[in-house]
C-alpha positions as a LaTeX table, in Angstrom:
\begin{tabular}{lrrr}
\hline
Residue & $x$ (\AA) & $y$ (\AA) & $z$ (\AA) \\
\hline
Met1 & $-60.08$ & 9.08 & $-17.23$ \\
Asn2 & $-59.85$ & 12.85 & $-16.76$ \\
Lys3 & $-60.18$ & 12.89 & $-12.99$ \\
Arg4 & $-57.98$ & 9.84 & $-12.59$ \\
Asp5 & $-55.11$ & 11.37 & $-14.59$ \\
Leu6 & $-55.46$ & 14.63 & $-12.69$ \\
Leu7 & $-55.30$ & 12.75 & $-9.39$ \\
Ile8 & $-52.26$ & 10.76 & $-10.52$ \\
Gly9 & $-50.51$ & 14.00 & $-11.48$ \\
Phe10 & $-51.43$ & 15.52 & $-8.12$ \\
Val11 & $-49.97$ & 12.56 & $-6.22$ \\
Ile12 & $-46.84$ & 12.64 & $-8.37$ \\
Gly13 & $-46.46$ & 16.37 & $-7.65$ \\
Ile14 & $-46.83$ & 15.92 & $-3.88$ \\
Phe15 & $-44.43$ & 12.96 & $-3.83$ \\
Thr16 & $-41.87$ & 14.84 & $-5.93$ \\
Ala17 & $-42.03$ & 17.85 & $-3.60$ \\
Leu18 & $-41.51$ & 15.60 & $-0.58$ \\
Leu19 & $-38.59$ & 13.93 & $-2.34$ \\
Gly20 & $-37.08$ & 17.33 & $-3.12$ \\
Ser21 & $-37.46$ & 18.42 & 0.50 \\
Tyr22 & $-35.84$ & 15.19 & 1.65 \\
Leu23 & $-32.92$ & 15.66 & $-0.74$ \\
Phe24 & $-32.48$ & 19.28 & 0.36 \\
Val25 & $-32.39$ & 18.39 & 4.07 \\
Thr26 & $-30.10$ & 15.41 & 3.46 \\
Phe27 & $-27.54$ & 17.10 & 1.21 \\
Phe28 & $-27.56$ & 20.72 & 2.34 \\
Thr29 & $-27.73$ & 20.39 & 6.12 \\
Lys30 & $-25.40$ & 18.65 & 8.49 \\
Phe31 & $-28.25$ & 16.77 & 10.18 \\
Asp32 & $-29.92$ & 13.51 & 9.30 \\
Phe33 & $-33.44$ & 13.84 & 7.94 \\
Ala34 & $-35.42$ & 13.48 & 11.17 \\
Thr35 & $-33.19$ & 15.79 & 13.21 \\
Gly36 & $-32.93$ & 18.28 & 10.36 \\
Leu37 & $-36.69$ & 18.37 & 9.93 \\
Gln38 & $-37.22$ & 18.99 & 13.65 \\
Thr39 & $-34.62$ & 21.75 & 13.65 \\
Ile40 & $-36.06$ & 23.38 & 10.54 \\
Lys41 & $-39.56$ & 23.25 & 12.00 \\
Lys42 & $-38.34$ & 24.72 & 15.29 \\
Glu43 & $-36.58$ & 27.57 & 13.49 \\
Gly44 & $-39.69$ & 28.28 & 11.39 \\
Tyr45 & $-38.26$ & 27.42 & 7.99 \\
Leu46 & $-40.39$ & 24.37 & 7.18 \\
Gly47 & $-42.52$ & 26.20 & 4.62 \\
Lys48 & $-39.43$ & 27.45 & 2.83 \\
Val49 & $-37.93$ & 23.97 & 2.67 \\
Ile50 & $-41.16$ & 22.59 & 1.21 \\
Thr51 & $-41.12$ & 25.38 & $-1.35$ \\
Ile52 & $-37.53$ & 24.52 & $-2.30$ \\
Gly53 & $-38.61$ & 20.90 & $-2.64$ \\
Thr54 & $-41.16$ & 21.83 & $-5.29$ \\
Val55 & $-38.38$ & 22.79 & $-7.69$ \\
Leu56 & $-38.26$ & 19.14 & $-8.78$ \\
Asp57 & $-41.89$ & 19.46 & $-9.86$ \\
Leu58 & $-40.70$ & 21.66 & $-12.70$ \\
Ala59 & $-38.76$ & 18.76 & $-14.20$ \\
Val60 & $-41.70$ & 16.39 & $-13.73$ \\
Phe61 & $-44.02$ & 18.93 & $-15.34$ \\
Trp62 & $-41.71$ & 19.24 & $-18.34$ \\
Ile63 & $-41.40$ & 15.46 & $-18.72$ \\
Leu64 & $-45.17$ & 15.01 & $-18.60$ \\
Leu65 & $-45.66$ & 17.69 & $-21.23$ \\
Lys66 & $-43.08$ & 16.05 & $-23.50$ \\
Arg67 & $-44.97$ & 12.74 & $-23.13$ \\
Asn68 & $-48.26$ & 14.51 & $-24.06$ \\
Glu69 & $-49.84$ & 13.81 & $-20.69$ \\
Glu70 & $-51.39$ & 17.23 & $-20.17$ \\
Leu71 & $-53.87$ & 16.20 & $-17.48$ \\
Lys72 & $-51.14$ & 14.71 & $-15.32$ \\
Ala73 & $-49.13$ & 17.89 & $-15.83$ \\
Arg74 & $-52.17$ & 19.87 & $-14.65$ \\
Gly75 & $-52.23$ & 17.65 & $-11.56$ \\
Val76 & $-48.61$ & 18.55 & $-10.86$ \\
Val77 & $-49.48$ & 22.25 & $-11.17$ \\
Leu78 & $-52.41$ & 21.72 & $-8.82$ \\
Ala79 & $-50.06$ & 20.06 & $-6.31$ \\
Val80 & $-47.70$ & 23.04 & $-6.50$ \\
Ile81 & $-50.60$ & 25.43 & $-5.90$ \\
Val82 & $-51.83$ & 23.41 & $-2.90$ \\
Leu83 & $-48.31$ & 23.26 & $-1.46$ \\
Ala84 & $-47.83$ & 27.00 & $-1.98$ \\
Ile85 & $-51.08$ & 27.77 & $-0.17$ \\
Ser86 & $-50.29$ & 25.31 & 2.62 \\
Thr87 & $-46.89$ & 26.93 & 3.23 \\
Leu88 & $-48.69$ & 30.13 & 4.08 \\
Phe89 & $-50.21$ & 28.41 & 7.10 \\
Ile90 & $-47.11$ & 26.51 & 8.28 \\
\hline
\end{tabular}
C-alpha cells in the first residue's frame, strides 16, 4: 500500500495545484480561463501562476496530516517539488 498511497497523494497534489491555478486565473484576472491562460503564457508568467496554485496544497497537506495519512501527505510534498522543478523550465 505504500506506493499506492504515495501515488494517490501525488495525484491529489497535482490536481489541487491545477485547481488553485484555475481559481487564481478565474478570480484575479479579467479574462476567462482559456484566454487568461494564453495571455499569461504569452507574457511569461505561467510558472508563477502554477506556483501560486500550489498554495492550496498546504491546506491539503495539513488535512492529510490531521487524518494520519502520512504517505499521502508525502505524495503531496512530492507533487509540490515536481511542480517547483517544472516551473524552472516553463
